[in-house]
DRENDO-1510 file (C-alpha; in Angstrom, 1 decimal, always signed):
<recs>
REC; n; res; u; v; w
REC; 1; UNK; +41.9; -37.2; +62.3 .
REC; 2; UNK; +44.4; -37.0; +59.4 .
REC; 3; UNK; +41.7; -37.8; +56.9 .
REC; 4; UNK; +39.6; -35.0; +58.3 .
REC; 5; UNK; +42.6; -32.6; +57.9 .
REC; 6; UNK; +43.1; -33.7; +54.3 .
REC; 7; UNK; +39.4; -33.2; +53.6 .
REC; 8; UNK; +39.3; -29.8; +55.2 .
REC; 9; UNK; +42.5; -28.7; +53.3 .
REC; 10; UNK; +40.9; -29.8; +50.0 .
REC; 11; UNK; +37.7; -28.0; +50.9 .
REC; 12; UNK; +39.6; -24.7; +51.7 .
REC; 13; UNK; +41.7; -25.0; +48.5 .
REC; 14; UNK; +38.5; -25.5; +46.5 .
REC; 15; UNK; +36.9; -22.4; +48.0 .
REC; 16; UNK; +40.1; -20.4; +47.3 .
REC; 17; UNK; +40.1; -21.6; +43.7 .
REC; 18; UNK; +36.4; -20.7; +43.3 .
REC; 19; UNK; +36.9; -17.2; +44.7 .
REC; 20; UNK; +39.9; -16.7; +42.4 .
REC; 21; UNK; +37.8; -17.7; +39.5 .
REC; 22; UNK; +35.2; -15.1; +40.5 .
REC; 23; UNK; +37.9; -12.5; +40.6 .
REC; 24; UNK; +39.0; -13.5; +37.1 .
REC; 25; UNK; +35.5; -13.2; +35.8 .
REC; 26; UNK; +35.1; -9.7; +37.4 .
REC; 27; UNK; +38.4; -8.6; +35.7 .
REC; 28; UNK; +37.2; -9.9; +32.3 .
REC; 29; UNK; +33.7; -8.3; +32.7 .
REC; 30; UNK; +35.0; -4.9; +33.9 .
REC; 31; UNK; +36.3; -3.5; +30.6 .
REC; 32; UNK; +33.0; -4.6; +28.9 .
REC; 33; UNK; +30.9; -2.9; +31.6 .
REC; 34; UNK; +33.0; +0.3; +31.4 .
REC; 35; UNK; +32.7; +0.4; +27.6 .
REC; 36; UNK; +29.0; +0.0; +27.8 .
REC; 37; UNK; +28.7; +2.7; +30.5 .
REC; 38; UNK; +30.9; +5.1; +28.4 .
REC; 39; UNK; +28.7; +4.5; +25.4 .
REC; 40; UNK; +25.7; +5.2; +27.5 .
REC; 41; UNK; +27.2; +8.5; +28.5 .
REC; 42; UNK; +26.9; +9.6; +24.9 .
REC; 43; UNK; +23.3; +8.5; +24.8 .
REC; 44; UNK; +22.2; +10.0; +28.1 .
REC; 45; UNK; +24.8; +11.5; +30.3 .
REC; 46; UNK; +23.1; +10.9; +33.7 .
REC; 47; UNK; +22.3; +7.3; +32.8 .
REC; 48; UNK; +25.8; +6.6; +31.6 .
REC; 49; UNK; +27.4; +8.2; +34.6 .
REC; 50; UNK; +25.2; +6.2; +37.0 .
REC; 51; UNK; +25.9; +3.0; +35.1 .
REC; 52; UNK; +29.7; +3.7; +35.2 .
REC; 53; UNK; +29.5; +4.3; +38.9 .
REC; 54; UNK; +27.5; +1.0; +39.4 .
REC; 55; UNK; +30.0; -1.0; +37.3 .
REC; 56; UNK; +33.0; +0.4; +39.2 .
REC; 57; UNK; +31.4; -0.2; +42.6 .
REC; 58; UNK; +30.3; -3.7; +41.7 .
REC; 59; UNK; +33.8; -4.6; +40.5 .
REC; 60; UNK; +35.5; -2.9; +43.5 .
REC; 61; UNK; +33.2; -4.5; +46.1 .
REC; 62; UNK; +33.4; -7.9; +44.4 .
REC; 63; UNK; +37.2; -7.9; +44.3 .
REC; 64; UNK; +37.3; -6.7; +47.9 .
REC; 65; UNK; +35.0; -9.4; +49.3 .
REC; 66; UNK; +36.6; -12.2; +47.3 .
REC; 67; UNK; +40.1; -11.0; +48.4 .
REC; 68; UNK; +38.9; -11.1; +52.0 .
REC; 69; UNK; +37.5; -14.6; +51.7 .
REC; 70; UNK; +40.7; -15.8; +50.1 .
REC; 71; UNK; +42.9; -14.2; +52.8 .
REC; 72; UNK; +40.7; -15.8; +55.5 .
REC; 73; UNK; +40.8; -19.2; +54.0 .
REC; 74; UNK; +44.6; -19.0; +53.4 .
REC; 75; UNK; +45.0; -18.1; +57.1 .
REC; 76; UNK; +42.9; -21.1; +58.0 .
REC; 77; UNK; +45.0; -23.3; +55.8 .
REC; 78; UNK; +48.1; -22.0; +57.6 .
REC; 79; UNK; +46.6; -22.8; +61.0 .
REC; 80; UNK; +45.2; -26.2; +59.9 .
REC; 81; UNK; +46.3; -28.9; +62.4 .
REC; 82; UNK; +47.1; -26.5; +65.2 .
REC; 83; UNK; +45.1; -26.9; +68.4 .
REC; 84; UNK; +42.0; -24.6; +68.5 .
REC; 85; UNK; +42.2; -21.4; +70.5 .
REC; 86; UNK; +39.9; -21.5; +73.5 .
REC; 87; UNK; +37.9; -18.2; +74.0 .
REC; 88; UNK; +35.6; -18.3; +76.9 .
REC; 89; UNK; +33.9; -21.7; +77.0 .
REC; 90; UNK; +34.1; -22.4; +73.3 .
REC; 91; UNK; +37.0; -23.3; +71.0 .
REC; 92; UNK; +37.3; -21.2; +67.9 .
REC; 93; UNK; +39.0; -22.4; +64.7 .
</recs>
């Protein structure tokens, strides 16, 4: 049982680290994407505006999803080792 908890903890920490790395990549790519989109605005206004909107939406949604994953996995880490909560007939972790 203790080995299983250690393995689960390591797995959750690995997932958190992976999502944090994705967030760092998004943060590094955002200024480049915005610069390209602004440059495209001078070439074709509609294309640049659409590209800017897509870059900002991609970054926003990517950060939002990874932040939600990290929060969920941290809450699972905090509850690790506690008895499962029984809902209906099944236990949920």
